[in-house]
LUMLUM-221028 format. One line per field, with one value per residue (C-alpha): residue number from 1; residue in three letters; x, y, z. Coordinates in nm, 3 decimals. Layout:
BEGIN
num = [NUM	...]
residu = [ALA	...]
xx = [X	...]
yy = [Y	...]
zz = [Z	...]
This chain:
BEGIN
num = [1	2	3	4	5	6	7	8	9	10	11	12	13	14	15	16	17	18	19	20	21	22	23	24	25	26	27	28	29	30	31	32	33	34	35	36	37	38	39	40	41	42	43	44	45	46	47	48	49	50	51	52	53	54	55	56	57	58	59	60	61	62	63	64	65	66	67	68	69	70	71	72	73	74	75	76	77	78	79	80	81	82	83	84	85	86	87	88	89	90	91	92	93	94	95	96	97	98	99	100	101	102	103	104	105	106	107	108	109	110	111	112	113	114	115	116	117	118	119	120	121	122	123	124	125	126	127	128	129	130	131	132	133	134	135	136	137	138	139	140	141	142	143	144	145	146	147	148	149	150	151	152	153	154	155	156	157	158	159	160	161	162	163	164	165	166	167	168	169	170	171	172	173	174	175	176	177	178	179	180	181	182	183	184	185	186	187	188	189	190	191	192	193	194	195	196	197	198	199	200	201	202	203	204	205	206	207	208	209	210	211	212	213	214	215	216	217	218	219	220	221	222	223	224	225	226	227	228	229	230	231	232	233	234	235	236	237	238	239	240	241	242	243	244	245	246	247	248	249	250	251	252	253	254	255	256	257	258	259	260	261	262	263	264	265	266	267	268	269	270	271	272	273	274	275	276	277	278	279	280	281	282	283	284	285	286	287	288	289	290	291	292	293	294	295	296	297	298	299	300	301	302	303	304	305	306	307	308	309	310	311	312	313	314	315	316	317	318	319	320	321	322	323	324	325	326	327	328	329	330	331	332	333	334	335	336	337	338	339	340	341	342	343	344	345	346	347	348	349	350	351	352	353	354	355	356	357	358	359	360	361	362	363	364	365	366	367	368	369	370	371	372	373	374	375	376	377	378	379	380	381	382	383	384	385	386	387	388	389	390	391	392	393	394	395	396	397	398	399	400	401	402	403	404	405	406	407	408	409	410	411	412	413	414	415	416	417	418	419	420	421	422	423	424	425	426	427	428	429	430	431	432	433	434	435	436	437	438	439	440	441	442	443	444	445	446	447	448	449	450	451	452	453	454	455	456	457	458	459	460	461	462	463	464	465	466	467	468	469	470	471	472	473	474	475	476	477	478	479	480	481	482	483	484	485	486	487	488	489	490	491	492	493	494	495	496	497	498	499	500	501	502	503	504	505	506	507	508	509	510	511	512	513	514	515	516	517	518	519	520	521	522	523	524	525	526	527	528	529	530	531	532	533	534	535	536	537	538	539	540	541	542	543	544	545	546	547	548	549]
residu = [UNK	UNK	UNK	UNK	UNK	UNK	UNK	UNK	UNK	UNK	UNK	UNK	UNK	UNK	UNK	UNK	UNK	UNK	UNK	UNK	UNK	UNK	UNK	UNK	UNK	UNK	UNK	UNK	UNK	UNK	UNK	UNK	UNK	UNK	UNK	UNK	UNK	UNK	UNK	UNK	UNK	UNK	UNK	UNK	UNK	UNK	UNK	UNK	UNK	UNK	UNK	UNK	UNK	UNK	UNK	UNK	UNK	UNK	UNK	UNK	UNK	UNK	UNK	UNK	UNK	UNK	UNK	UNK	UNK	UNK	UNK	UNK	UNK	UNK	UNK	UNK	UNK	UNK	UNK	UNK	UNK	UNK	UNK	UNK	UNK	UNK	UNK	UNK	UNK	UNK	UNK	UNK	UNK	UNK	UNK	UNK	UNK	UNK	UNK	UNK	UNK	UNK	UNK	UNK	UNK	UNK	UNK	UNK	UNK	UNK	UNK	UNK	UNK	UNK	UNK	UNK	UNK	UNK	UNK	UNK	UNK	UNK	UNK	UNK	UNK	UNK	UNK	UNK	UNK	UNK	UNK	UNK	UNK	UNK	UNK	UNK	UNK	UNK	UNK	UNK	UNK	UNK	UNK	UNK	UNK	UNK	UNK	UNK	UNK	UNK	UNK	UNK	UNK	UNK	UNK	UNK	UNK	UNK	UNK	UNK	UNK	UNK	UNK	UNK	UNK	UNK	UNK	UNK	UNK	UNK	UNK	UNK	UNK	UNK	UNK	UNK	UNK	UNK	UNK	UNK	UNK	UNK	UNK	UNK	UNK	UNK	UNK	UNK	UNK	UNK	UNK	UNK	UNK	UNK	UNK	UNK	UNK	UNK	UNK	UNK	UNK	UNK	UNK	UNK	UNK	UNK	UNK	UNK	UNK	UNK	UNK	UNK	UNK	UNK	UNK	UNK	UNK	UNK	UNK	UNK	UNK	UNK	UNK	UNK	UNK	UNK	UNK	UNK	UNK	UNK	UNK	UNK	UNK	UNK	UNK	UNK	UNK	UNK	UNK	UNK	UNK	UNK	UNK	UNK	UNK	UNK	UNK	UNK	UNK	UNK	UNK	UNK	UNK	UNK	UNK	UNK	UNK	UNK	UNK	UNK	UNK	UNK	UNK	UNK	UNK	UNK	UNK	UNK	UNK	UNK	UNK	UNK	UNK	UNK	UNK	UNK	UNK	UNK	UNK	UNK	UNK	UNK	UNK	UNK	UNK	UNK	UNK	UNK	UNK	UNK	UNK	UNK	UNK	UNK	UNK	UNK	UNK	UNK	UNK	UNK	UNK	UNK	UNK	UNK	UNK	UNK	UNK	UNK	UNK	UNK	UNK	UNK	UNK	UNK	UNK	UNK	UNK	UNK	UNK	UNK	UNK	UNK	UNK	UNK	UNK	UNK	UNK	UNK	UNK	UNK	UNK	UNK	UNK	UNK	UNK	UNK	UNK	UNK	UNK	UNK	UNK	UNK	UNK	UNK	UNK	UNK	UNK	UNK	UNK	UNK	UNK	UNK	UNK	UNK	UNK	UNK	UNK	UNK	UNK	UNK	UNK	UNK	UNK	UNK	UNK	UNK	UNK	UNK	UNK	UNK	UNK	UNK	UNK	UNK	UNK	UNK	UNK	UNK	UNK	UNK	UNK	UNK	UNK	UNK	UNK	UNK	UNK	UNK	UNK	UNK	UNK	UNK	UNK	UNK	UNK	UNK	UNK	UNK	UNK	UNK	UNK	UNK	UNK	UNK	UNK	UNK	UNK	UNK	UNK	UNK	UNK	UNK	UNK	UNK	UNK	UNK	UNK	UNK	UNK	UNK	UNK	UNK	UNK	UNK	UNK	UNK	UNK	UNK	UNK	UNK	UNK	UNK	UNK	UNK	UNK	UNK	UNK	UNK	UNK	UNK	UNK	UNK	UNK	UNK	UNK	UNK	UNK	UNK	UNK	UNK	UNK	UNK	UNK	UNK	UNK	UNK	UNK	UNK	UNK	UNK	UNK	UNK	UNK	UNK	UNK	UNK	UNK	UNK	UNK	UNK	UNK	UNK	UNK	UNK	UNK	UNK	UNK	UNK	UNK	UNK	UNK	UNK	UNK	UNK	UNK	UNK	UNK	UNK	UNK	UNK	UNK	UNK	UNK	UNK	UNK	UNK	UNK	UNK	UNK	UNK	UNK	UNK	UNK	UNK	UNK	UNK	UNK	UNK	UNK	UNK	UNK	UNK	UNK	UNK	UNK	UNK	UNK	UNK	UNK	UNK	UNK	UNK	UNK	UNK	UNK	UNK	UNK	UNK	UNK	UNK	UNK	UNK	UNK	UNK	UNK	UNK	UNK	UNK	UNK	UNK	UNK	UNK	UNK	UNK	UNK	UNK	UNK	UNK	UNK]
xx = [0.000	0.104	0.352	0.173	-0.142	-0.251	-0.346	-0.612	-0.473	-0.384	-0.635	-0.929	-0.823	-0.806	-1.148	-1.305	-1.151	-1.267	-1.620	-1.621	-1.641	-1.307	-1.288	-0.958	-1.124	-0.915	-1.153	-0.982	-1.088	-1.458	-1.557	-1.436	-1.623	-1.936	-1.903	-1.878	-2.206	-2.405	-2.211	-2.503	-2.689	-2.665	-2.425	-2.392	-2.615	-2.512	-2.686	-2.691	-2.414	-2.515	-2.236	-2.298	-2.105	-1.890	-1.812	-1.730	-1.488	-1.321	-1.273	-1.130	-0.879	-0.769	-0.742	-0.548	-0.302	-0.292	-0.206	0.068	0.208	0.206	0.421	0.144	0.205	0.156	0.157	0.134	-0.120	-0.337	-0.580	-0.908	-1.125	-1.402	-1.777	-2.052	-1.941	-1.869	-1.500	-1.493	-1.598	-1.366	-1.064	-1.119	-1.136	-0.850	-0.631	-0.736	-0.647	-0.298	-0.233	-0.240	-0.437	-0.679	-0.752	-1.115	-1.140	-1.447	-1.485	-1.548	-1.197	-0.960	-0.591	-0.576	-0.741	-0.579	-0.229	-0.284	-0.415	-0.135	0.136	-0.003	-0.059	0.266	0.059	0.234	-0.084	-0.387	-0.706	-0.908	-1.229	-1.076	-1.327	-1.617	-1.903	-1.701	-1.388	-1.069	-0.912	-0.636	-0.490	-0.505	-0.332	-0.053	0.001	0.019	0.278	0.503	0.433	0.413	0.744	0.597	0.338	0.450	0.142	-0.203	-0.477	-0.740	-1.092	-1.319	-1.269	-0.968	-0.627	-0.266	0.069	0.245	0.351	0.285	-0.090	-0.219	-0.570	-0.748	-0.883	-0.529	-0.485	-0.563	-0.362	-0.401	-0.473	-0.182	-0.155	-0.128	-0.043	-0.337	-0.334	-0.299	-0.662	-0.548	-0.370	-0.515	-0.726	-0.811	-0.853	-1.170	-1.156	-1.247	-1.537	-1.340	-1.305	-0.952	-0.831	-0.786	-0.919	-0.738	-0.698	-0.903	-0.743	-0.996	-0.869	-0.992	-1.119	-1.302	-1.468	-1.575	-1.735	-1.904	-2.067	-2.182	-2.321	-2.507	-2.656	-2.779	-2.913	-3.101	-3.232	-3.065	-3.105	-3.032	-3.374	-3.269	-3.183	-2.983	-2.970	-2.632	-2.761	-2.492	-2.123	-1.996	-1.678	-1.883	-1.875	-2.257	-2.287	-1.992	-2.059	-2.369	-2.457	-2.413	-2.233	-2.017	-2.290	-2.545	-2.299	-2.207	-2.559	-2.608	-2.824	-2.799	-2.642	-2.770	-2.526	-2.688	-2.495	-2.665	-2.886	-3.145	-3.504	-3.603	-3.325	-3.340	-3.718	-3.680	-3.416	-3.630	-3.917	-3.704	-3.482	-3.736	-3.513	-3.593	-3.379	-3.141	-2.934	-2.975	-2.856	-3.129	-3.074	-3.141	-3.435	-3.587	-3.546	-3.709	-4.005	-4.059	-4.023	-4.261	-4.545	-4.533	-4.365	-4.603	-4.330	-4.380	-4.197	-4.398	-4.093	-3.909	-3.917	-3.665	-3.500	-3.192	-3.116	-2.793	-2.483	-2.632	-2.898	-3.247	-3.511	-3.816	-4.050	-3.874	-3.841	-4.214	-4.284	-4.076	-4.310	-4.639	-4.500	-4.251	-4.431	-4.110	-4.004	-3.751	-3.434	-3.241	-2.865	-2.596	-2.257	-1.901	-1.628	-1.424	-1.654	-1.958	-2.295	-2.629	-2.961	-3.331	-3.474	-3.792	-3.926	-3.905	-4.225	-4.289	-4.182	-3.847	-3.786	-3.865	-3.691	-3.387	-3.092	-3.166	-2.908	-2.554	-2.555	-2.317	-2.350	-1.975	-2.006	-1.916	-2.059	-1.999	-2.151	-1.931	-1.912	-1.628	-1.422	-1.462	-1.706	-2.013	-2.330	-2.641	-2.939	-3.079	-2.797	-2.625	-2.250	-1.980	-2.022	-1.725	-1.706	-1.497	-1.554	-1.459	-1.494	-1.406	-1.055	-0.776	-0.601	-0.581	-0.298	0.027	-0.144	0.020	-0.036	-0.404	-0.455	-0.328	-0.627	-0.883	-0.866	-0.891	-0.619	-0.835	-0.897	-1.233	-1.271	-1.384	-1.642	-1.698	-2.074	-2.314	-2.553	-2.789	-2.962	-3.338	-3.483	-3.527	-3.157	-3.198	-2.925	-3.014	-2.755	-2.807	-2.530	-2.153	-1.859	-1.635	-1.619	-1.774	-2.055	-2.261	-2.379	-2.586	-2.426	-2.068	-1.871	-1.666	-1.400	-1.474	-1.103	-1.007	-1.246	-1.132	-0.769	-0.841	-1.054	-0.780	-0.546	-0.756	-0.575	-0.889	-0.966	-0.781	-0.992	-1.254	-1.493	-1.715	-2.029	-2.316	-2.659	-2.965	-3.110	-3.426	-3.283	-2.915	-2.940	-2.676	-2.510	-2.166	-2.189	-1.864	-1.811	-1.521	-1.318	-1.164	-0.810	-0.943	-1.287	-1.346	-1.224	-1.523	-1.507	-1.843	-1.928	-1.873	-1.522	-1.439	-1.570	-1.356	-1.048	-1.106	-1.182	-0.856	-0.676	-0.809	-1.086	-1.363	-1.694	-1.897	-1.667	-1.726	-1.918	-2.289	-2.304	-2.065	-2.117	-1.868	-1.820	-1.585	-1.482	-1.573	-1.746	-1.507	-1.543	-1.401	-1.090	-1.041	-1.151	-1.397	-1.743	-1.889	-2.211	-2.286	-2.186	-2.412	-2.700	-2.620	-2.624	-2.984	-3.090	-2.925	-3.054	-2.815	-2.527	-2.622	-2.636	-2.286	-2.129	-2.283	-2.163	-1.806	-1.813]
yy = [0.000	0.360	0.482	0.692	0.477	0.214	-0.125	-0.355	-0.625	-0.932	-1.160	-0.929	-0.858	-1.232	-1.283	-1.013	-1.173	-1.525	-1.394	-1.249	-0.889	-0.788	-0.928	-0.786	-0.540	-0.230	0.063	0.171	-0.150	-0.107	0.121	-0.136	-0.415	-0.202	-0.130	-0.501	-0.552	-0.236	-0.071	0.095	0.205	0.566	0.601	0.977	1.273	1.636	1.912	1.805	1.548	1.183	0.927	0.558	0.304	0.229	0.598	0.643	0.350	0.478	0.824	0.679	0.472	0.768	1.012	0.754	0.726	1.106	1.137	0.882	1.093	1.391	1.202	1.103	0.746	0.485	0.625	0.991	1.203	1.447	1.694	1.675	1.987	1.979	2.047	1.804	1.743	1.418	1.507	1.448	1.086	1.039	1.192	1.002	0.666	0.756	0.833	0.504	0.333	0.483	0.401	0.759	0.854	1.148	1.368	1.484	1.858	2.083	2.353	2.593	2.532	2.824	2.892	2.766	2.434	2.368	2.451	2.212	1.931	1.966	1.976	1.700	1.461	1.552	1.604	1.636	1.728	1.953	1.939	2.263	2.398	2.720	2.993	2.848	3.053	3.370	3.244	3.205	2.878	2.930	3.218	3.007	2.719	2.944	3.062	2.703	2.617	2.874	2.764	2.383	2.220	1.884	2.033	1.994	2.023	2.184	2.048	2.314	2.233	2.487	2.863	3.046	3.097	3.095	3.167	2.928	2.619	2.405	2.479	2.228	2.221	1.911	1.864	1.794	1.504	1.244	0.965	0.628	0.371	0.155	-0.146	-0.041	-0.254	-0.326	-0.149	-0.349	-0.377	-0.362	-0.030	0.320	0.419	0.778	1.016	1.164	1.453	1.454	1.673	1.957	1.857	1.995	2.324	2.173	1.846	1.520	1.276	0.956	0.678	0.454	0.135	-0.027	-0.327	-0.139	0.116	-0.138	-0.334	-0.026	0.073	-0.282	-0.339	-0.011	-0.060	-0.402	-0.258	0.014	-0.223	-0.022	-0.171	-0.094	0.073	0.344	0.699	0.877	1.255	1.371	1.697	1.742	1.785	1.463	1.468	1.395	1.033	1.056	1.146	0.941	0.608	0.573	0.415	0.737	0.758	0.447	0.227	0.320	0.269	-0.062	-0.198	-0.045	0.254	0.613	0.907	1.259	1.531	1.852	2.179	2.300	2.138	2.416	2.300	2.456	2.298	1.966	1.940	1.998	1.725	1.483	1.530	1.528	1.231	1.025	1.033	0.763	0.869	1.133	1.234	1.559	1.729	1.867	2.225	2.137	1.915	2.214	2.427	2.158	2.131	2.506	2.526	2.234	2.442	2.698	2.513	2.214	1.995	1.661	1.425	1.118	0.903	0.995	0.690	0.770	1.075	1.000	1.264	1.271	1.476	1.649	1.577	1.575	1.719	1.487	1.773	1.812	1.436	1.389	1.628	1.451	1.175	1.373	1.676	1.524	1.194	0.997	0.769	0.918	0.721	0.858	0.813	0.843	0.813	0.928	0.953	0.743	0.447	0.333	0.381	0.332	0.373	0.315	0.072	0.007	-0.232	0.022	0.175	0.548	0.613	0.442	0.635	0.970	0.923	0.696	0.647	0.279	0.003	-0.040	-0.158	-0.452	-0.758	-0.720	-0.369	-0.366	-0.092	-0.007	0.270	0.362	0.615	0.860	0.584	0.349	0.117	-0.006	0.183	-0.002	-0.073	0.252	0.456	0.737	0.733	0.776	0.570	0.347	0.159	-0.107	-0.299	-0.383	-0.027	0.180	0.321	0.209	0.546	0.890	0.961	1.082	1.145	0.912	1.137	1.189	0.821	0.723	0.908	0.840	0.459	0.200	-0.058	-0.315	-0.090	0.073	0.427	0.684	0.880	1.165	1.120	1.063	0.780	0.524	0.210	0.166	-0.159	-0.268	-0.213	0.107	0.369	0.719	0.996	1.238	1.491	1.514	1.546	1.728	2.106	2.168	2.362	2.175	2.453	2.337	1.993	2.131	2.047	2.347	2.344	2.607	2.618	2.697	2.993	3.115	3.100	3.325	3.570	3.643	3.752	4.067	4.348	4.442	4.090	3.942	3.631	3.441	3.157	3.004	2.804	2.669	2.827	2.635	2.758	2.632	2.685	2.580	2.348	2.554	2.891	3.012	3.241	3.409	3.566	3.811	3.994	4.310	4.425	4.776	4.885	5.111	4.862	4.651	4.572	4.509	4.168	4.269	4.393	4.067	3.863	4.058	4.007	3.633	3.600	3.776	3.522	3.248	3.116	2.945	3.129	2.870	2.903	3.277	3.374	3.443	3.661	3.815	3.924	4.141	4.064	4.181	3.827	3.464	3.241	2.979	2.624	2.527	2.410	2.754	2.662	2.867	2.736	2.685	2.539	2.877	3.052	2.829	2.903	3.274	3.265	3.147	3.379	3.722	3.746	3.467	3.661	3.967	3.756	3.611	3.932	4.114	3.841	3.867	4.246]
zz = [0.000	-0.064	0.197	0.458	0.454	0.704	0.554	0.691	0.921	0.714	0.890	0.828	0.470	0.402	0.561	0.341	0.032	0.129	0.181	-0.172	-0.056	-0.202	-0.554	-0.674	-0.914	-0.997	-1.040	-1.362	-1.536	-1.457	-1.750	-2.004	-1.824	-1.814	-2.186	-2.264	-2.081	-2.173	-2.457	-2.634	-2.319	-2.201	-1.909	-1.856	-1.936	-1.900	-2.090	-2.454	-2.396	-2.379	-2.342	-2.392	-2.189	-2.495	-2.547	-2.178	-2.184	-2.502	-2.350	-2.031	-2.231	-2.443	-2.151	-1.949	-2.237	-2.259	-1.890	-1.940	-2.224	-1.988	-1.738	-1.497	-1.383	-1.113	-0.761	-0.865	-0.682	-0.875	-0.716	-0.908	-0.880	-1.138	-1.117	-1.220	-1.576	-1.765	-1.758	-1.382	-1.432	-1.730	-1.556	-1.231	-1.405	-1.641	-1.340	-1.180	-1.506	-1.528	-1.164	-1.037	-0.727	-0.755	-0.455	-0.478	-0.405	-0.388	-0.651	-0.361	-0.224	-0.253	-0.186	0.174	0.105	-0.233	-0.110	0.181	-0.040	-0.292	-0.027	0.195	-0.093	-0.272	-0.587	-0.922	-1.109	-1.055	-1.267	-1.262	-1.418	-1.557	-1.477	-1.279	-1.137	-1.175	-1.004	-1.207	-1.094	-1.352	-1.153	-0.838	-1.017	-1.146	-0.791	-0.667	-0.933	-0.769	-0.412	-0.412	-0.516	-0.620	-0.857	-1.220	-1.440	-1.429	-1.655	-1.730	-1.846	-2.012	-2.013	-1.879	-2.031	-1.919	-2.076	-1.838	-2.041	-1.735	-1.769	-2.025	-2.177	-2.051	-2.403	-2.523	-2.279	-2.543	-2.702	-2.866	-2.596	-2.495	-2.267	-1.903	-1.601	-1.370	-1.037	-0.717	-0.591	-0.230	-0.285	-0.255	-0.555	-0.455	-0.163	-0.019	0.227	0.593	0.693	0.848	1.213	1.209	1.064	0.718	0.575	0.627	0.339	0.348	0.142	-0.033	-0.192	-0.512	-0.316	-0.042	-0.272	-0.531	-0.248	-0.100	-0.428	-0.507	-0.160	-0.129	-0.477	-0.363	-0.037	-0.226	-0.493	-0.770	-1.121	-1.485	-1.505	-1.261	-1.359	-1.090	-1.063	-0.930	-0.782	-0.516	-0.604	-0.758	-0.548	-0.234	-0.121	-0.103	-0.473	-0.598	-0.433	-0.208	-0.457	-0.654	-0.984	-0.946	-0.801	-1.068	-1.353	-1.193	-1.250	-1.595	-1.501	-1.620	-1.434	-1.500	-1.390	-1.264	-1.274	-0.958	-0.692	-0.723	-0.744	-1.075	-1.282	-1.100	-1.131	-1.506	-1.531	-1.331	-1.575	-1.893	-1.802	-1.603	-1.293	-1.038	-0.742	-0.615	-0.310	-0.116	0.200	0.432	0.314	-0.048	0.048	0.227	-0.086	-0.300	-0.066	-0.068	-0.447	-0.506	-0.360	-0.642	-0.931	-0.939	-1.092	-1.266	-1.032	-1.125	-1.200	-0.880	-0.654	-0.379	-0.229	-0.019	0.244	0.442	0.513	0.818	1.075	0.923	1.151	1.181	1.087	0.753	0.704	0.743	0.453	0.188	0.077	0.094	-0.088	-0.335	-0.390	-0.339	-0.056	0.184	0.251	0.546	0.511	0.774	0.619	0.635	0.375	0.617	0.552	0.751	0.580	0.752	0.572	0.607	0.354	0.161	0.425	0.709	0.844	0.830	1.188	1.130	0.809	0.969	1.303	1.242	1.013	0.956	0.968	0.834	0.475	0.515	0.735	0.789	0.938	1.307	1.529	1.893	2.104	2.399	2.682	2.740	2.900	2.603	2.782	2.593	2.686	2.789	2.560	2.424	2.576	2.390	2.335	2.074	1.759	1.672	1.342	1.171	0.850	0.493	0.362	0.673	0.673	0.902	0.914	0.755	0.512	0.671	1.006	1.256	1.556	1.477	1.393	1.738	1.885	1.611	1.624	1.899	1.940	1.762	1.461	1.533	1.401	1.658	1.458	1.703	1.650	1.939	1.862	2.011	1.894	1.913	2.054	1.690	1.623	1.420	1.441	1.563	1.541	1.829	1.774	1.763	1.990	1.745	1.732	1.393	1.231	0.972	0.744	0.450	0.470	0.475	0.789	0.895	1.163	1.429	1.510	1.152	1.131	1.474	1.361	1.067	1.266	1.519	1.239	1.204	1.389	1.582	1.707	2.002	2.066	1.872	1.949	1.682	1.759	1.552	1.581	1.457	1.131	0.962	0.616	0.646	0.944	1.125	1.076	1.180	1.483	1.591	1.933	1.929	2.190	2.047	2.098	2.161	2.277	1.979	1.716	1.622	1.250	1.089	0.947	0.581	0.667	0.846	0.555	0.308	0.525	0.556	0.187	0.103	0.322	0.094	0.319	0.123	0.096	0.284	0.589	0.642	0.960	0.920	1.231	1.484	1.842	2.033	2.401	2.674	2.771	2.716	2.972	3.106	3.231	3.572	3.386	3.235	2.883	2.679	2.762	2.416	2.556	2.711	2.390	2.182	2.417	2.405	2.025	2.042	2.327	2.360	2.718	2.815	2.666	2.869	3.184	3.159	3.036	3.333	3.568	3.439	3.471]
């Protein structure tokens, strides 16, 4: 396995192989196998583009050869930052095919995140969308070429131009297919990103074996068939959209994937009607938008059978509206890019679907719920969720110190999520231990935002907490202590300063509150429970500020 990654213990790996879970299938070989089975069927739809399975496989082969001609080879890491376009799928599988290891990045990532991903992964390549939604990724890429020593080549898709010879049009990455050695199925295929529980995302290595199994198993669990049409409404680089069953799982059974440019209701409702979409995946924020829009758009959603909702906690009140108002069955999903997936299924009653996150998808998933001392909680008790299994990682990439805390001695991943099991064995996620804000499905490290806020000359201390929001799930609420009493920068000024530092748009505070001091715990730490309560009730803030005065 790639140096810096933690392999599964040999005994467990052998057991997964004996059970037929890990079949030794390199992901890069899948498009050709799919084409042999369903060559003339439509695999991908985007705008006016419709790619058959045969055309997809041919493009993957040619782009893989093109990457090889550009010096991209086995073991190389390449940061992949493209929106929901067919090229994302083609490039990902072409990199798998050539033995390189893509690092999936969000299009909303900016200098801080991209610099970190390039440096941590030791990437030699970077695939960008040119100008996307008004932001020029080409300028960012040119900057990275000067700052990250390992980066050799940028591959630019779409609009945008550069005079730097190291910036190559993605359209020119094309060559006659040539025989390529098969990747080791037990090795890392690509990297997903952690959800932001530290200042910058950690890299999650996913192997060919474990991801092929995940996508097959979740497709089986969901009853996905060749008759299904999946709408990829969320960003395709999310684990949810890419493989739950997502793009890879649907293509694996011969279905069709429709790529949406934006998860907005109007465009997605049109695509559902035009392409006879049968299921899709949403975060609660987008689901809320769809429900509101359905009241005045009166869309034709007659083909839509299932709406998966995950990525953040779904309030029961919103969950109960999905089937009556959209006419599609809700499937609650709890999942993590690190592995474990738990979902409701078609046999579950309405109460289970609305109030739980179902059961783990694999009979080989192992789950524990423990207290703060690591002891198992009693029946129905709430504790931290631990997970181990054939598609749950054994360690983050190049993160030995963190891994020592994030995993038990016997290989269970400490999720940081608070959970309980119902008497029927259904999983219920109650909250989280980690200091994050889940805003519109994006997990944002409070510590990262705090670190940027205190760089402002007028801010001496910062504490960020989530505040509940009906629309986004949570918003970012920042409490600030000023260096001087008369220096209280307004929110727009703070946002501009953080944006100039390269902080992504979705991480900017939604509201700030200036206080003289922070409430402290008996151990002298900032009491974020009090701050979170104060964010919801200004009277509480007045009380503790008065008490400290």
